[in-house]
C-alpha positions in Angstrom: 145.8 93.3 -37.8 147.2 94.8 -41.2 146.7 93.4 -44.8 150.0 91.7 -44.8 149.5 90.1 -41.4 146.0 88.7 -42.5 147.7 87.5 -45.4 150.2 85.6 -43.6 147.9 84.2 -41.1 145.6 82.9 -43.9 148.6 81.5 -45.8 148.9 79.2 -42.8 145.3 78.2 -42.7 145.3 77.7 -46.4 148.5 75.4 -46.2 146.7 73.4 -43.4 143.5 73.0 -45.6 145.7 71.9 -48.5 147.4 69.3 -46.4 150.6 71.0 -46.3 150.7 71.6 -42.7 149.4 69.5 -39.9 146.8 71.0 -37.6 149.2 71.1 -34.9 151.8 72.9 -36.8 149.3 75.2 -38.2 148.4 76.3 -34.7 151.9 76.7 -33.7 152.6 79.0 -36.5 149.5 81.0 -35.9 150.2 81.4 -32.1 153.5 82.8 -33.3 151.8 85.3 -35.4 149.7 86.4 -32.3 146.4 84.4 -32.7 144.9 82.5 -29.7 143.6 79.2 -30.0 140.1 80.4 -30.5 140.7 82.7 -33.3 143.4 80.3 -34.9 140.5 77.4 -34.9 138.1 79.7 -36.4 140.6 80.7 -39.2 141.5 77.2 -39.8 137.7 76.5 -40.1 137.1 79.3 -42.4 139.8 78.4 -44.9 138.5 74.9 -45.2 140.4 73.1 -42.4 138.4 70.0 -41.1 138.8 70.9 -37.6 140.2 67.6 -36.7 143.4 66.8 -34.8 145.6 65.0 -37.1 149.1 65.4 -36.5 150.5 64.6 -40.2 149.8 66.6 -43.2 148.1 65.0 -46.1 150.2 64.6 -49.2 149.7 67.4 -52.0 149.0 66.5 -55.5 151.2 68.9 -57.9 151.1 69.5 -61.5 154.7 68.3 -62.4 157.6 66.7 -61.1 160.3 69.1 -59.4 162.8 68.7 -62.1 165.9 71.3 -62.3 164.4 74.6 -63.5 167.4 75.5 -65.7 170.8 76.8 -65.8 171.9 79.2 -62.9 174.9 81.3 -62.0 176.3 80.5 -58.4 175.4 83.3 -56.1 177.6 85.2 -53.5 176.4 86.1 -49.9 176.9 89.8 -49.7 176.1 92.7 -47.1 175.5 96.3 -47.9 174.5 99.3 -46.3 170.9 99.9 -45.3 168.8 102.5 -43.7 169.7 104.0 -40.3 173.2 102.6 -40.2 171.9 98.8 -40.5 173.6 96.2 -42.7 171.3 94.4 -45.1 172.0 90.8 -46.3 171.7 89.3 -49.7 172.7 87.0 -52.4 174.4 88.5 -55.6 174.5 86.9 -58.8 176.2 88.8 -61.8 175.1 88.1 -65.4 178.1 87.8 -67.8 176.6 90.4 -70.3 173.8 92.0 -68.3 170.7 93.5 -70.1 169.3 94.7 -66.8 169.4 94.1 -63.1 166.7 92.8 -60.9 166.0 92.8 -57.1 164.6 89.3 -56.0 162.0 89.2 -53.2 161.5 86.4 -51.1 158.5 84.5 -50.0 157.3 84.4 -46.4 160.0 81.9 -45.5 162.8 84.4 -45.8 165.8 84.3 -48.1 166.3 80.5 -48.8 168.1 78.3 -51.5 165.3 78.6 -53.7 165.1 82.3 -53.9 168.8 82.3 -54.3 168.5 80.1 -57.3 165.8 82.4 -58.8 168.7 85.2 -58.6 171.1 82.7 -60.2 168.7 81.7 -63.0 168.0 85.5 -63.9 171.8 85.9 -64.0 172.0 83.1 -66.4 169.4 84.6 -68.4 171.1 88.0 -68.8 170.0 89.9 -65.8 172.4 90.6 -62.8 170.1 89.9 -59.5 170.3 90.5 -56.0 167.9 88.5 -53.7 167.4 90.6 -50.7 167.0 89.3 -46.9 164.1 91.3 -45.6 164.9 89.7 -42.4 168.2 91.3 -41.9 167.2 93.6 -39.0 166.7 90.2 -37.3 170.1 89.0 -38.1 168.9 87.3 -41.1 166.7 84.4 -42.2 169.3 81.7 -41.1 169.7 83.4 -37.7 165.8 82.7 -36.9 166.2 78.9 -37.3 162.9 77.9 -39.0 160.4 79.3 -41.6 157.8 79.7 -38.9 159.9 82.0 -36.9 160.7 83.8 -40.1 157.2 84.3 -41.0 156.4 85.6 -37.4 159.3 88.1 -37.7 158.0 89.2 -41.1 154.5 89.7 -39.9 155.7 92.0 -36.7 158.0 94.1 -38.9 156.8 97.5 -40.0 156.0 97.9 -43.6 158.2 101.1 -43.8 161.2 99.1 -43.1 160.6 96.7 -45.9 160.4 99.6 -48.3 163.5 101.2 -46.9 165.5 98.0 -47.1 164.2 97.5 -50.8 165.4 100.8 -51.7 168.7 100.1 -50.1 168.8 96.9 -52.4 168.1 99.1 -55.6 170.9 101.4 -54.5 173.2 98.2 -54.2 172.1 97.2 -57.7 172.7 100.4 -59.0 176.3 100.3 -57.6 177.0 96.6 -58.9 175.2 97.1 -62.3 176.0 100.6 -63.1 174.0 101.9 -66.0 171.5 99.2 -66.0 167.8 99.6 -65.8 166.2 98.3 -62.6 163.5 95.7 -62.1 161.8 93.8 -59.2 160.3 90.3 -58.8 158.9 88.7 -56.0 156.8 85.7 -54.8 154.0 85.2 -52.5 154.7 87.7 -49.7 157.4 88.9 -51.9 155.1 89.5 -54.6 153.0 91.8 -52.1 156.4 93.6 -51.3 156.8 94.5 -55.2 153.3 95.9 -55.0 154.2 97.7 -51.9 157.6 99.1 -53.6 155.4 100.1 -56.5 153.0 101.9 -54.4 155.8 103.8 -52.6 156.5 105.7 -55.6 160.0 104.4 -56.1 161.0 106.1 -59.3 163.9 103.8 -60.5 161.9 100.7 -61.3 161.4 100.4 -65.0 159.7 96.8 -64.7 158.2 94.8 -62.1 156.8 91.2 -61.9 154.8 90.5 -58.7 153.8 86.7 -58.5 150.5 86.1 -56.8 151.1 88.8 -54.3 148.6 90.3 -51.7 147.8 94.0 -53.0 148.3 96.6 -50.4 145.2 98.4 -49.0 144.1 101.4 -51.2 147.0 100.8 -53.5 148.0 103.9 -55.6 150.4 103.4 -58.3 150.3 106.9 -60.0 153.9 107.8 -58.9 155.3 104.8 -60.2 156.9 104.4 -63.8 157.2 100.8 -63.9 155.9 98.4 -66.6 154.1 95.8 -64.4 153.5 92.0 -65.2 151.1 90.7 -62.7 151.1 86.8 -62.3 148.4 84.9 -60.8 147.1 81.2 -60.5 143.7 79.9 -61.5 143.2 78.1 -58.2 144.7 80.6 -55.8 141.3 82.1 -54.9 142.5 84.0 -52.0 145.0 86.2 -53.9 142.9 86.3 -56.8 140.4 88.3 -54.9 142.5 91.4 -55.3 143.4 90.7 -59.1 140.7 93.0 -60.5 141.7 95.7 -58.2 145.2 95.4 -59.0 144.3 95.7 -62.7 142.3 98.7 -62.0 145.0 100.5 -60.2 147.5 99.9 -62.8 145.0 101.0 -65.2 144.1 104.4 -63.2 147.9 105.2 -62.9 148.3 104.7 -66.7 151.0 102.3 -66.3 152.1 99.7 -69.1 150.7 96.2 -67.6 149.7 92.9 -68.3 147.9 90.4 -66.0 148.2 86.9 -66.6 146.7 83.9 -64.8 147.8 80.5 -65.4 145.1 77.7 -65.6 145.5 74.7 -63.5 147.9 76.2 -61.3 147.8 77.1 -57.7 149.5 79.4 -55.2 153.1 79.1 -55.1 153.3 77.3 -58.4 156.7 78.7 -59.2 158.5 77.4 -56.3 160.2 74.0 -57.6 161.0 73.2 -53.8 157.4 73.4 -52.6 154.6 70.9 -52.8 152.4 73.2 -55.3 155.1 73.5 -57.9 153.5 73.3 -61.4 156.2 72.7 -63.8 154.3 73.7 -67.0 152.9 77.0 -65.6 156.4 77.8 -64.0 158.2 77.3 -67.5 155.6 79.5 -69.1 155.8 82.3 -66.4 159.5 82.4 -66.5 159.5 82.9 -70.3 156.9 85.5 -70.0 159.0 87.4 -67.3 162.1 87.2 -69.6 160.1 88.7 -72.3 158.8 91.2 -70.2 162.3 92.3 -69.0 163.7 92.0 -72.2 161.1 94.6 -73.5 161.4 97.1 -70.5 165.0 96.6 -69.1 167.0 95.7 -72.2 
């Protein structure tokens, strides 16, 4: 099991422990990820699950009501050429007066309305944005039916394909936002994809903002040129375990960087459609991202 596969499986287990998923649903999702019942039960227990058989998830307390996060430009569904003759899907939002262009990378649920709204918010804030669907090879997120199937497909896909598709996304950004500096932002699984893109040595990235994403094993950013803003949440112990390693790898590579941890927030606090949304932290983090992109893309 790769680091990303472990991450996705642990995400299910933590969601169960936090009451987001029932035990039955957690076991179903872990089975889709290839874990048998004994291994899945052990993982649930290790992540704080009570081992009971409840069918309904408990309510999760969030740090703020899910209010509208701000103005957004309507996104347009697009397709563009990918590697090996494949077609890649995405959602495009053009800024009226662009100050840069940003690749937006989704969570483990695939390209959904929340991620489209992030692209739209960035465009309203002056950054043309392309939210890429990393499940394009499977026909796109919508074709898979539900988020559990999307997660399973992401778990089984090779990371090399993700890197190739993200590079195709940067190609499309260059075509649609000619002359603009390029950035990337991603959340949870997508945050890990931003780290992976940085480790791939992609030279066109001028700035990156991975949100609480898993760090690839033995991450080496020495071939990158990007200025990196790493976003973490105080209560997200699982992802925070790699925070110091990320900072050390950025320091070793000599990259301009800043690591910010939001107090009182948990994993996925930026997702205003999810149960862990924390309005204050999300508002502050978005302002921080805009400042970072303003300095390194503008």
